[in-house]
N, C-alpha and C positions, 0 to 999 in steps of 0.2 A: 498547357494542363492547368497551370497557376491560373490564368484566365478563367477557365472553366469553373474551379473552386471558387473564384471571386464571385462570379455571377450565380453560382448555386447559395452561398452564404448570403448574398443579397436578397434573392428570391425567398428564401426562408425568412429572412428579417423582415421582408415586406409583408409577406403572409402572417407572422406574428403581430405586426403592428395593425392590419387589418382587421384580425381577429380581437384584438384589444379594444379596437376602434368601436367594432360592432357590441361587443359588452358594454363600453360606456355608454353608447347610443341606447341601449336598452331601457325603457322608462321603469322608474320604481313602483310604478302601479297602473292598472288597467282596469277595464270593465270586464265583468262576467254576466252574462246573460242566461237567468233561468227560464226556458221555454216549457210551459205546462201544455199535456195533450191529455185532456178529459175523455177517457175512452169506456166503453163496456165491452170488456175482454179485448180484443185488437182495432175494433172500429170506434172512430171518434163520435161522442155523443151528439146527436140532433136533437135539440129542446123542441117541445111542442105541447100544446094544451089537449085536453080530451077530445077535441073535434079537429083535430090535426091528423093528416095523414103523413105527415112529413118526421114525425118524431120516431126516433130510433127505438124498435121493438127489442126488448130485453127479457131475457129468459133465466129464471134464477135456478140453482143446482135441484130444487125440488119441483121444477117445472113451472113455475109460477111466472105469468107475464107483466112485465111493467114498464112505464114509461117514464120520463123525466121532463118535466116542465122548467125545472130551477135546478141549477147546480153552482153551490158556491162553498169554499171554504178560506181559512184563514191560515198564512203562512208566517212564522216568525222565527226569531232567535236561530239565525241562520249562521253556520259555521263551516269554513272550509278547511280539510285536514290536509297537511302536508306529507310528503313522503317518509319524513322521519316522525310523523304521530302527533305532530304538535299542532293546536287548533289557533285558526285565525278568526276570530269573531266579527260578524258584520252588524254594527249597531245594535248589538242585544238587547242594550237596555233603553233603546229610544223606537217606539212603535211607528213614529212619523217616519223613521228613516230605515226601519228595518224591519217592517210587518207590510202586509200586503193581504187583499182581499182577492183571490182567484174566482172569476165570475166567468161561468161557460158562455153566458149571454153577451159579454163584453170582450171582442178579440183583444183588445189593448192590454186587458189585465192578465191576459195569459203568457205575456214575456216580461217578467221582472229583471230588473237592471241592477246589479250590485255595481256601485261606482268606486274606483279607487281602491281596488283589491289588492295586496301588496303583490309584487311580482315574485312567483314560485311556481313550483310544480305540485299540483294537488290530486289527491289520490281517491278522496271521499269528500262527500258533503252531509252536513247534518243539518236538520231544522225541525222546528216545532210545527206540529199541526194543532192549532189553536195558539192559547197564550199560556204563559206561566203564571202560577197563582199569584206572585207578588205584583204581576201587571195588569191582572184580570179586573180592572176596575173602571167605570166609564168616566175616564179623567180628561174631560174637556180642555182644560186649563194646562196640563202637563204635555198631551198629545193631541193638538186639536185638529191636524190634519187626518190622523187615523180614525178619530172619533168622529169626525166628519163624513169619512168614506164609508165608515161601517155602519153609521146611523142614516145614510141617505134613504130617500123613500125606496128606491129602486133597489135596495143592498138589504137593508135591512138586517144586519148581523149584530144586533142587541137583544138582549132578553127585554120582554116588556116590564118585567118587576124590576129592572134597572140595576141589578148587582154585577152584571159583567157582559161578555161578549157572547154571542154564537162563534162555535169554531167551525161547525158545518152546517149548511141547510140545504136540504134536497127535498124538491117538492115533486110531485106528478101523481101518478094514477096507476091502478092495478087491476087485473083480472078484466073479464070481458065485459064487466058492467061499469069499469071505470070509476072504481072506489078510490077515495082521495088517499095519497101517498104524501106523509109530511113527515120528515124524519129531521130534526134538529138535535144539534149536541152542544154540550159545553158543560164547565165546571158549574157545580150548584154549591149552594150554602145552607146551613144548618143553623138554629136558633132563631132570636127574635132581633128586631131592628135594633142596631148599636151593640148588639153582641153576636154577629155572625162568626160562624166557624166554617172551616173548609168541609163541605159534605163529598161529593162525588168529584174527584179530580179528572178531567176529561182531556186534559193537556196530554199529548204524546209525542215523545222524541222520535225523529225518524233517521235512520244512518243508512246511507247507500253508498256503496262501492262505486266508483265510476269506471266506465267501460274502457277508457284510456285517461292517462294523467290529463288534467286542463293545465296547460302551460299559459301561465298570465305574464305578460311582459310586453314583447312586441306583439304579441297575439292577445285577443280579447275574445276569450272562449265562449261558446254557447254551450250549455248543459241541457239537454232535452230530457225531460223527467214525464213519465206517463203516469196517470192516476187513474187506476181501473176500477171504476165503479160496480163491477161485477161483484167486487169485495164485500159490497153494502150488504148483501144478503147470504152471499155465497164465500165468505172469509175465511181465512186459515183457522181461525179460532171458533167462530160460530157458523152454523147453516140457520138461516131465519126465514120462518114464513109467515108473511104478513097476514094480520087479521084484524077487522074492525069491530069494536064493542065496547062494553063497560068493564069487561073481567081485568084482572091482573094481569092475564097473559096478552091480553090485546096490546098492539105496537104500532099500527100503522099511522098514528096520528099523536102530537106531542102532549094535546090535552088528555091523551088516555094513557100513554105508555109510562112506567115508572122510572124512577132513575135507574133500577136494576137492569130494565129493558132497555134503556139507552145506552149503557154500557157496553151492551152486547154489539150494538153498531159502532160505537166508539172504539173497542178493540179489533173489530173487523176493518175498520178505514184506517186506523193509526197503529195497529198492531199492540199488544199487551205489554210491552216494555221489556218482556223476558226472552221468551224463545221466539217472538216475532217483533222485530225493531225497523220492519219496513211498510208494513201494512198495505195498502192499495198502491204503492209508489216503487217505481223501478227507474232506472237509466237506460233509455234506448240509445244514446249514442253522445259524444262529446265531440264539438267541431272546433279545432284549435285555429 
């Protein structure tokens, strides 16, 4: 009996030692991958031009048929939320390290790796659709990598008038006669050169609950995020009918639609910040 007790104590001690050793072996940080799936409802978007038979056919809430030839948006100001509610910011003040352009035409852009995320259990993710006001200047010196990526000829996520970045850029065509669909959003300014003030603030903060906690440490989790572009016209906030013309209510191209018209698209895609803080985004799964 004495021998049995000795063996039992030794076994418990060995298990405790292994458990402590395993804890000590856990890295202080690991990667987290954000994987974006751009969809119309539940189907992944297929891009194409007006003559393409392969482009996804999309139908809005009012029955208007449209297709996408280009889908891009900026993600920045990323924060992971621990179980206790504390936020872990990810390079929120550095666009070169903490912002990216999601481009449906570039597969590599759909996966964005957050490196050296502190080991913890995370229950939520927050991020910005667009760029905060204090960072929304075309600063080639401060953020040369993001500036170059956003300004590349095949990306074009800068306003031509040079005061800031585009936050979303959706191109395509609609109706049976393939009229141009061109929706660009971004913050605007008011005033004259040298005395600009904030006009429309198109930045939106997104908050998403994870389907299961992302456990960072020995694991390098993958968080899968769906961006449903059905919300562009059929959002929680606004139901939009596209029209082309020169009136104040026409909205299908950026040279026509007003700032007030643009905000309708912004609120659909990014939420209005009050009763809608998810916009077009949702979490489909977390892989630990």
